[in-house]
DRENKEFI-526354 format. One record per atom (N, C-alpha, C, CB): residue in one letter; x negated, y, z. Coordinates in steps of 0.02 Angstrom, whole numbers, plus 50000, padded with zeros to 5 digits. Each point is the difference from the previous one (the first is absolute). Glycine has a CB too. Layout:
% DRENKEFI-526354
[atom 'A'; [X; Y; Z]]
...
This chain:
% DRENKEFI-526354
[atom 'X'; [47703; 40743; 62255]]
[atom 'X'; [49985; 49932; 50020]]
[atom 'X'; [49940; 49988; 50027]]
[atom 'X'; [50065; 49971; 49923]]
[atom 'X'; [49898; 50087; 50095]]
[atom 'X'; [49941; 49996; 50034]]
[atom 'X'; [50007; 49969; 50062]]
[atom 'X'; [49965; 50089; 49945]]
[atom 'X'; [49990; 49858; 50078]]
[atom 'X'; [50005; 49967; 50060]]
[atom 'X'; [50047; 49950; 50018]]
[atom 'X'; [49957; 50090; 50021]]
[atom 'X'; [50087; 49902; 49925]]
[atom 'X'; [50059; 49955; 50003]]
[atom 'X'; [49990; 49938; 49943]]
[atom 'X'; [50082; 50108; 50043]]
[atom 'X'; [49939; 49834; 49977]]
[atom 'X'; [50001; 49954; 49953]]
[atom 'X'; [50054; 50000; 49949]]
[atom 'X'; [49944; 49944; 50081]]
[atom 'X'; [50036; 50045; 49856]]
[atom 'X'; [50050; 50006; 49944]]
[atom 'X'; [50034; 49932; 49997]]
[atom 'X'; [49930; 50089; 49930]]
[atom 'X'; [50137; 49914; 50068]]
[atom 'X'; [50036; 49932; 49996]]
[atom 'X'; [50045; 49997; 49938]]
[atom 'X'; [50000; 49990; 50126]]
[atom 'X'; [50029; 49958; 49861]]
[atom 'X'; [50045; 49994; 49939]]
[atom 'X'; [50062; 50049; 50010]]
[atom 'X'; [49965; 49873; 49980]]
[atom 'X'; [50047; 50152; 49967]]
[atom 'X'; [50052; 50058; 49984]]
[atom 'X'; [49991; 50068; 50032]]
[atom 'X'; [50077; 49910; 49988]]
[atom 'X'; [49856; 50100; 50032]]
[atom 'X'; [49980; 50068; 50021]]
[atom 'X'; [50002; 50046; 49935]]
[atom 'X'; [49923; 49954; 50100]]
[atom 'X'; [50088; 50101; 49911]]
[atom 'X'; [50006; 50048; 49943]]
[atom 'X'; [49940; 50054; 50004]]
[atom 'X'; [50133; 49982; 49999]]
[atom 'X'; [49829; 50027; 49950]]
[atom 'X'; [49945; 50049; 50014]]
[atom 'X'; [50017; 50057; 49941]]
[atom 'X'; [49899; 49905; 50052]]
[atom 'X'; [50090; 50155; 49955]]
[atom 'X'; [50014; 50055; 49958]]
[atom 'X'; [49936; 50039; 50001]]
[atom 'X'; [50126; 50003; 50021]]
[atom 'X'; [49850; 50020; 49909]]
[atom 'X'; [49943; 50038; 49998]]
[atom 'X'; [50020; 50064; 49963]]
[atom 'X'; [49922; 49897; 50005]]
[atom 'X'; [50070; 50162; 50009]]
[atom 'X'; [50015; 50061; 49969]]
[atom 'X'; [49939; 50037; 49971]]
[atom 'X'; [50096; 50006; 50078]]
[atom 'X'; [49901; 50016; 49860]]
[atom 'X'; [49940; 50036; 49978]]
[atom 'X'; [50025; 50066; 49981]]
[atom 'X'; [49937; 49900; 49960]]
[atom 'X'; [50034; 50151; 50076]]
[atom 'X'; [50017; 50066; 49991]]
[atom 'X'; [49944; 50028; 49968]]
[atom 'X'; [50074; 50006; 50092]]
[atom 'X'; [49936; 50033; 49851]]
[atom 'X'; [49953; 50040; 49963]]
[atom 'X'; [50002; 50073; 50007]]
[atom 'X'; [50006; 49914; 49928]]
[atom 'X'; [49936; 50118; 50085]]
[atom 'X'; [49999; 50073; 50003]]
[atom 'X'; [49956; 50027; 49946]]
[atom 'X'; [50021; 49998; 50123]]
[atom 'X'; [49994; 50068; 49861]]
[atom 'X'; [49955; 50032; 49945]]
[atom 'X'; [49935; 50029; 50029]]
[atom 'X'; [50104; 50031; 49934]]
[atom 'X'; [49852; 49979; 50027]]
[atom 'X'; [49931; 50026; 50023]]
[atom 'X'; [50000; 50058; 50038]]
[atom 'X'; [49957; 49956; 49907]]
[atom 'X'; [50090; 50096; 50090]]
[atom 'X'; [50001; 50060; 50044]]
[atom 'X'; [50019; 49975; 50061]]
[atom 'X'; [50027; 50080; 49917]]
[atom 'X'; [50017; 49884; 50097]]
[atom 'X'; [50026; 49975; 50067]]
[atom 'X'; [49948; 49959; 50035]]
[atom 'X'; [50118; 49998; 49958]]
[atom 'X'; [49844; 49958; 50000]]
[atom 'X'; [49945; 49963; 50032]]
[atom 'X'; [49938; 50051; 50023]]
[atom 'X'; [50035; 49893; 49923]]
[atom 'X'; [49960; 50159; 50037]]
[atom 'X'; [49946; 50048; 50026]]
[atom 'X'; [50024; 50030; 50057]]
[atom 'X'; [49954; 50024; 49895]]
[atom 'X'; [50107; 50000; 50112]]
[atom 'X'; [50025; 50028; 50064]]
[atom 'X'; [49985; 49957; 50056]]
[atom 'X'; [50088; 50056; 49942]]
[atom 'X'; [49935; 49883; 50052]]
[atom 'X'; [49986; 49962; 50064]]
[atom 'X'; [49929; 49976; 50010]]
[atom 'X'; [50114; 49965; 49994]]
[atom 'X'; [49842; 50034; 49956]]
[atom 'X'; [49930; 49990; 50009]]
[atom 'X'; [49970; 50059; 50038]]
[atom 'X'; [49996; 49931; 49894]]
[atom 'X'; [50021; 50133; 50089]]
[atom 'X'; [49979; 50055; 50033]]
[atom 'X'; [50021; 50005; 50071]]
[atom 'X'; [49998; 50050; 49895]]
[atom 'X'; [50066; 49935; 50118]]
[atom 'X'; [50032; 49998; 50069]]
[atom 'X'; [49955; 49952; 50038]]
[atom 'X'; [50127; 50023; 49962]]
[atom 'X'; [49865; 49920; 50015]]
[atom 'X'; [49962; 49946; 50036]]
[atom 'X'; [49928; 50024; 50020]]
[atom 'X'; [50067; 49912; 49934]]
[atom 'X'; [49901; 50108; 50017]]
[atom 'X'; [49929; 50026; 50003]]
[atom 'X'; [49997; 50051; 50052]]
[atom 'X'; [49979; 49978; 49881]]
[atom 'X'; [50063; 50076; 50122]]
[atom 'X'; [49993; 50052; 50050]]
[atom 'X'; [50026; 49980; 50071]]
[atom 'X'; [50011; 50080; 49905]]
[atom 'X'; [50033; 49874; 50099]]
[atom 'X'; [50026; 49982; 50068]]
[atom 'X'; [49941; 49956; 50037]]
[atom 'X'; [50130; 50000; 49955]]
[atom 'X'; [49836; 49970; 50006]]
[atom 'X'; [49945; 49957; 50029]]
[atom 'X'; [50020; 49928; 50030]]
[atom 'X'; [49947; 50112; 50026]]
[atom 'X'; [50123; 49883; 49986]]
[atom 'X'; [50020; 49936; 50024]]
[atom 'X'; [50039; 49955; 49955]]
[atom 'X'; [49998; 50055; 50102]]
[atom 'X'; [50019; 49971; 49846]]
[atom 'X'; [50046; 49968; 49947]]
[atom 'X'; [50074; 50009; 50013]]
[atom 'X'; [49913; 49915; 49982]]
[atom 'X'; [50098; 50118; 50078]]
[atom 'X'; [50074; 50014; 50013]]
[atom 'X'; [50013; 50073; 49991]]
[atom 'X'; [50009; 49906; 50083]]
[atom 'X'; [50022; 50115; 49864]]
[atom 'X'; [50011; 50073; 49992]]
[atom 'X'; [50035; 50037; 50054]]
[atom 'X'; [50001; 49974; 49885]]
[atom 'X'; [50035; 50001; 50162]]
[atom 'X'; [50040; 50026; 50052]]
[atom 'X'; [49955; 50009; 50061]]
[atom 'X'; [50104; 49946; 49953]]
[atom 'X'; [49840; 50023; 50050]]
[atom 'X'; [49955; 50000; 50068]]
[atom 'X'; [49969; 50064; 50014]]
[atom 'X'; [49972; 49885; 49984]]
[atom 'X'; [50015; 50153; 49955]]
[atom 'X'; [49956; 50064; 50017]]
[atom 'X'; [50025; 50049; 49952]]
[atom 'X'; [49891; 49941; 50041]]
[atom 'X'; [50090; 50120; 49979]]
[atom 'X'; [50019; 50061; 49949]]
[atom 'X'; [49945; 49995; 49941]]
[atom 'X'; [50050; 50089; 50100]]
[atom 'X'; [49971; 49933; 49844]]
[atom 'X'; [49949; 50000; 49947]]
[atom 'X'; [49966; 50069; 50002]]
[atom 'X'; [50065; 49916; 49928]]
[atom 'X'; [49872; 50084; 50056]]
[atom 'X'; [49964; 50063; 50004]]
[atom 'X'; [50004; 50040; 49931]]
[atom 'X'; [49921; 49946; 50089]]
[atom 'X'; [50116; 50025; 49860]]
[atom 'X'; [50008; 50023; 49940]]
[atom 'X'; [50067; 49981; 49969]]
[atom 'X'; [49878; 49999; 49993]]
[atom 'X'; [50143; 50041; 49959]]
[atom 'X'; [50065; 49987; 49965]]
[atom 'X'; [49977; 49946; 49948]]
[atom 'X'; [50058; 50125; 50017]]
[atom 'X'; [49978; 49819; 49992]]
[atom 'X'; [49990; 49951; 49941]]
[atom 'X'; [50029; 50022; 49933]]
[atom 'X'; [50004; 49911; 50083]]
[atom 'X'; [49975; 50057; 49862]]
[atom 'X'; [50035; 50018; 49935]]
[atom 'X'; [50074; 49986; 49999]]
[atom 'X'; [49895; 49976; 49944]]
[atom 'X'; [50144; 50062; 50033]]
[atom 'X'; [50069; 49986; 49995]]
[atom 'X'; [50027; 50007; 49934]]
[atom 'X'; [50010; 50033; 50108]]
[atom 'X'; [50049; 49942; 49868]]
[atom 'X'; [50032; 50007; 49942]]
[atom 'X'; [50065; 50045; 50008]]
[atom 'X'; [49950; 49888; 49965]]
[atom 'X'; [50059; 50135; 50093]]
[atom 'X'; [50053; 50045; 50014]]
[atom 'X'; [49980; 50080; 49984]]
[atom 'X'; [50040; 49909; 50091]]
[atom 'X'; [49993; 50126; 49871]]
[atom 'X'; [49988; 50071; 49989]]
[atom 'X'; [50030; 50043; 50046]]
[atom 'X'; [49991; 49976; 49892]]
[atom 'X'; [49982; 50090; 50120]]
[atom 'X'; [50028; 50044; 50049]]
[atom 'X'; [49964; 49999; 50063]]
[atom 'X'; [50105; 49984; 49949]]
[atom 'X'; [49836; 49988; 50065]]
[atom 'X'; [49966; 49997; 50063]]
[atom 'X'; [50024; 49950; 50049]]
[atom 'X'; [49979; 50112; 49981]]
[atom 'X'; [50063; 49845; 49999]]
[atom 'X'; [50015; 49946; 50052]]
[atom 'X'; [49951; 49956; 50009]]
[atom 'X'; [50105; 50006; 49977]]
[atom 'X'; [49891; 49954; 50079]]
[atom 'X'; [49953; 49949; 50003]]
[atom 'X'; [50038; 49932; 49996]]
[atom 'X'; [49919; 50074; 50068]]
[atom 'X'; [50047; 49875; 49910]]
[atom 'X'; [50034; 49937; 49995]]
[atom 'X'; [49992; 49981; 49930]]
[atom 'X'; [50081; 50021; 50092]]
[atom 'X'; [49962; 49924; 49885]]
[atom 'X'; [50001; 49977; 49934]]
[atom 'X'; [50076; 49974; 49985]]
[atom 'X'; [49868; 49970; 50005]]
[atom 'X'; [50139; 50032; 49938]]
[atom 'X'; [50062; 49965; 49971]]
[atom 'X'; [49981; 49938; 49956]]
[atom 'X'; [50061; 50115; 49998]]
[atom 'X'; [49972; 49830; 50014]]
[atom 'X'; [49981; 49944; 49961]]
[atom 'X'; [50070; 49955; 49995]]
[atom 'X'; [49866; 50004; 50041]]
[atom 'X'; [50138; 49968; 49898]]
[atom 'X'; [50052; 49950; 49993]]
[atom 'X'; [49965; 49944; 49970]]
[atom 'X'; [50098; 50079; 49987]]
[atom 'X'; [49917; 49859; 50036]]
[atom 'X'; [49959; 49942; 49974]]
[atom 'X'; [50049; 49937; 49992]]
[atom 'X'; [49887; 50046; 50061]]
[atom 'X'; [50086; 49916; 49889]]
[atom 'X'; [50035; 49939; 49985]]
[atom 'X'; [49988; 49947; 50046]]
[atom 'X'; [49998; 50030; 49890]]
[atom 'X'; [50047; 49927; 50128]]
[atom 'X'; [49984; 49940; 50048]]
[atom 'X'; [50017; 49939; 49953]]
[atom 'X'; [50032; 50062; 50122]]
[atom 'X'; [49924; 49887; 49877]]
[atom 'X'; [50021; 49930; 49968]]
[atom 'X'; [49995; 49952; 50065]]
[atom 'X'; [49949; 50021; 49867]]
[atom 'X'; [50097; 49941; 50133]]
[atom 'X'; [50010; 49947; 50057]]
[atom 'X'; [49998; 49936; 49973]]
[atom 'X'; [50069; 50071; 50065]]
[atom 'X'; [49905; 49877; 49972]]
[atom 'X'; [49997; 49927; 49984]]
[atom 'X'; [50017; 49969; 50060]]
[atom 'X'; [49915; 50004; 49913]]
[atom 'X'; [50142; 49951; 50083]]
[atom 'X'; [50017; 49954; 50057]]
[atom 'X'; [49994; 49931; 49987]]
[atom 'X'; [50071; 50079; 50035]]
[atom 'X'; [49897; 49879; 50014]]
[atom 'X'; [49997; 49936; 49988]]
[atom 'X'; [50027; 49962; 50061]]
[atom 'X'; [49907; 50021; 49921]]
[atom 'X'; [50117; 49919; 50064]]
[atom 'X'; [50034; 49956; 50055]]
[atom 'X'; [49939; 49937; 50001]]
[atom 'X'; [50153; 50031; 49973]]
[atom 'X'; [49835; 49955; 50089]]
[atom 'X'; [49953; 49943; 50010]]
[atom 'X'; [50038; 49936; 49988]]
[atom 'X'; [49929; 50065; 50085]]
[atom 'X'; [50041; 49890; 49879]]
[atom 'X'; [50030; 49932; 49982]]
[atom 'X'; [49972; 49953; 50044]]
[atom 'X'; [50016; 50025; 49883]]
């Protein structure tokens, strides 16, 4: 809805996605070492923390999603 007028019968949906502390830490480290906030923009000079065993890089995460939809009256 950004930049548009909201009119009668428009529908808005908001999704809340929750992550655990380890996933948050992974993304925080990626963001801090990339310098731009975009983890794809540069190579990381260190391996970020991971929750995957066996020497793999990355993370595994499953997260709940809660949605709320409203109709403009």
